TORSE-835594 format. One record per residue: residue number from 1; residue in one letter; x, y, z of N, C-alpha, C in turn. Coordinates in nm, 3 decimals, decimal comma. Layout:
TIMI   resi   resn       n_X       n_Y       n_Z      ca_X      ca_Y      ca_Z       c_X       c_Y       c_Z
TIMI    NUM      A         X         Y         Z         X         Y         Z         X         Y         Z
...
***
This chain:
TIMI   resi   resn       n_X       n_Y       n_Z      ca_X      ca_Y      ca_Z       c_X       c_Y       c_Z
TIMI      1      X     4,172    13,997     9,762     4,176    14,133     9,710     4,090    14,078     9,576
TIMI      2      X     4,057    14,137     9,498     3,977    14,128     9,366     4,118    14,139     9,290
TIMI      3      X     4,117    14,059     9,175     4,195    14,110     9,034     4,125    14,231     8,993
TIMI      4      X     4,198    14,304     8,900     4,172    14,402     8,832     4,185    14,403     8,685
TIMI      5      X     4,120    14,449     8,610     4,129    14,454     8,478     4,273    14,477     8,412
TIMI      6      X     4,328    14,563     8,464     4,458    14,636     8,417     4,570    14,483     8,465
TIMI      7      X     4,537    14,473     8,560     4,620    14,318     8,556     4,590    14,211     8,497
TIMI      8      X     4,456    14,158     8,423     4,454    14,096     8,353     4,476    14,134     8,215
TIMI      9      X     4,490    14,262     8,173     4,510    14,286     8,057     4,650    14,283     7,993
TIMI     10      X     4,706    14,319     8,156     4,873    14,308     8,134     4,924    14,147     8,117
TIMI     11      X     4,855    14,050     8,177     4,850    13,922     8,159     4,873    13,889     7,988
TIMI     12      X     4,761    13,895     7,977     4,685    13,860     7,810     4,779    13,927     7,731
TIMI     13      X     4,812    14,058     7,764     4,919    14,098     7,636     5,074    14,055     7,618
TIMI     14      X     5,138    14,008     7,755     5,238    13,954     7,751     5,243    13,830     7,690
TIMI     15      X     5,126    13,773     7,749     5,082    13,619     7,650     5,077    13,645     7,505
TIMI     16      X     5,019    13,741     7,442     4,986    13,759     7,323     5,120    13,831     7,246
TIMI     17      X     5,153    13,881     7,303     5,301    13,972     7,253     5,461    13,861     7,287
TIMI     18      X     5,429    13,792     7,323     5,551    13,725     7,394     5,637    13,769     7,498
TIMI     19      X     5,622    13,901     7,527     5,710    13,971     7,617     5,675    14,066     7,719
TIMI     20      X     5,754    14,094     7,799     5,673    14,225     7,857     5,728    14,347     7,785
TIMI     21      X     5,816    14,351     7,722     5,834    14,486     7,676     5,754    14,514     7,550
TIMI     22      X     5,703    14,388     7,460     5,579    14,383     7,365     5,468    14,416     7,427
TIMI     23      X     5,443    14,353     7,554     5,298    14,417     7,628     5,323    14,581     7,651
TIMI     24      X     5,420    14,601     7,718     5,433    14,732     7,731     5,423    14,839     7,638
TIMI     25      X     5,476    14,816     7,539     5,420    14,884     7,373     5,293    14,887     7,359
TIMI     26      X     5,248    14,764     7,335     5,081    14,776     7,321     5,002    14,847     7,398
TIMI     27      X     5,025    14,811     7,524     4,948    14,895     7,569     4,979    15,026     7,644
TIMI     28      X     5,093    15,071     7,595     5,115    15,202     7,631     5,163    15,266     7,752
TIMI     29      X     5,218    15,157     7,816     5,266    15,169     7,944     5,433    15,117     7,984
TIMI     30      X     5,516    15,127     8,081     5,623    15,117     8,116     5,646    14,990     8,120
TIMI     31      X     5,763    14,924     8,086     5,789    14,747     8,154     5,767    14,721     8,288
TIMI     32      X     5,858    14,836     8,353     5,805    14,821     8,508     5,679    14,800     8,566
TIMI     33      X     5,563    14,866     8,475     5,454    14,899     8,512     5,366    14,752     8,481
TIMI     34      X     5,416    14,681     8,387     5,387    14,575     8,300     5,384    14,468     8,432
TIMI     35      X     5,518    14,446     8,481     5,593    14,349     8,537     5,560    14,353     8,685
TIMI     36      X     5,513    14,491     8,769     5,436    14,502     8,882     5,311    14,469     8,863
TIMI     37      X     5,241    14,491     8,763     5,079    14,429     8,762     5,073    14,262     8,758
TIMI     38      X     5,223    14,211     8,695     5,177    14,115     8,662     5,209    14,023     8,825
TIMI     39      X     5,298    14,075     8,862     5,352    14,023     9,027     5,228    14,040     9,151
TIMI     40      X     5,149    14,169     9,117     5,037    14,158     9,206     4,939    14,084     9,134
TIMI     41      X     4,887    14,016     9,049     4,811    13,917     8,973     4,879    13,821     9,028
TIMI     42      X     5,013    13,765     9,067     5,065    13,670     9,088     5,037    13,630     9,242
TIMI     43      X     5,083    13,729     9,310     5,013    13,733     9,447     4,902    13,706     9,482
TIMI     44      X     4,775    13,780     9,445     4,644    13,800     9,474     4,609    13,652     9,444
TIMI     45      X     4,685    13,550     9,320     4,602    13,450     9,260     4,709    13,328     9,370
TIMI     46      X     4,803    13,360     9,394     4,881    13,302     9,513     4,962    13,179     9,408
TIMI     47      X     4,982    13,189     9,308     5,059    13,108     9,184     5,131    13,199     9,116
TIMI     48      X     5,225    13,120     9,055     5,307    13,181     8,946     5,280    13,113     8,809
TIMI     49      X     5,233    13,248     8,726     5,180    13,195     8,599     5,296    13,234     8,509
TIMI     50      X     5,398    13,288     8,512     5,494    13,313     8,388     5,656    13,292     8,496
TIMI     51      X     5,710    13,216     8,407     5,896    13,213     8,461     5,958    13,306     8,376
TIMI     52      X     6,006    13,402     8,412     6,044    13,511     8,344     6,177    13,565     8,369
TIMI     53      X     6,297    13,559     8,265     6,418    13,578     8,301     6,439    13,692     8,217
TIMI     54      X     6,566    13,713     8,203     6,622    13,865     8,080     6,636    13,857     7,970
TIMI     55      X     6,582    13,680     7,919     6,613    13,645     7,769     6,452    13,580     7,767
TIMI     56      X     6,377    13,548     7,842     6,268    13,476     7,743     6,161    13,472     7,867
TIMI     57      X     6,036    13,478     7,839     5,891    13,463     7,917     5,834    13,324     7,870
TIMI     58      X     5,807    13,258     7,977     5,726    13,115     7,940     5,630    13,083     8,044
TIMI     59      X     5,530    13,024     7,990     5,406    13,054     8,108     5,434    12,912     8,180
TIMI     60      X     5,358    12,893     8,298     5,370    12,789     8,389     5,237    12,702     8,352
TIMI     61      X     5,245    12,617     8,428     5,114    12,517     8,395     4,980    12,557     8,431
TIMI     62      X     5,007    12,650     8,538     4,895    12,749     8,610     4,866    12,825     8,504
TIMI     63      X     4,990    12,891     8,447     4,937    13,017     8,345     4,868    12,992     8,237
TIMI     64      X     4,854    12,842     8,182     4,829    12,827     8,092     4,682    12,795     8,108
TIMI     65      X     4,659    12,733     8,191     4,509    12,701     8,285     4,433    12,821     8,247
***
């Protein structure tokens, strides 16, 4: 499966904004929509790009690359 522009935009917005909530506000989407886009991207790339908890979002080594 190919990655979509929406998935890449969601990932970039989370990295730039520092949180899924900030990315959702910036892109005019829901928090769950951003989270699902990140999940799809990670499944397609077969790697974990971010460690997400309720309190923080942190890039993994793969996500930094």
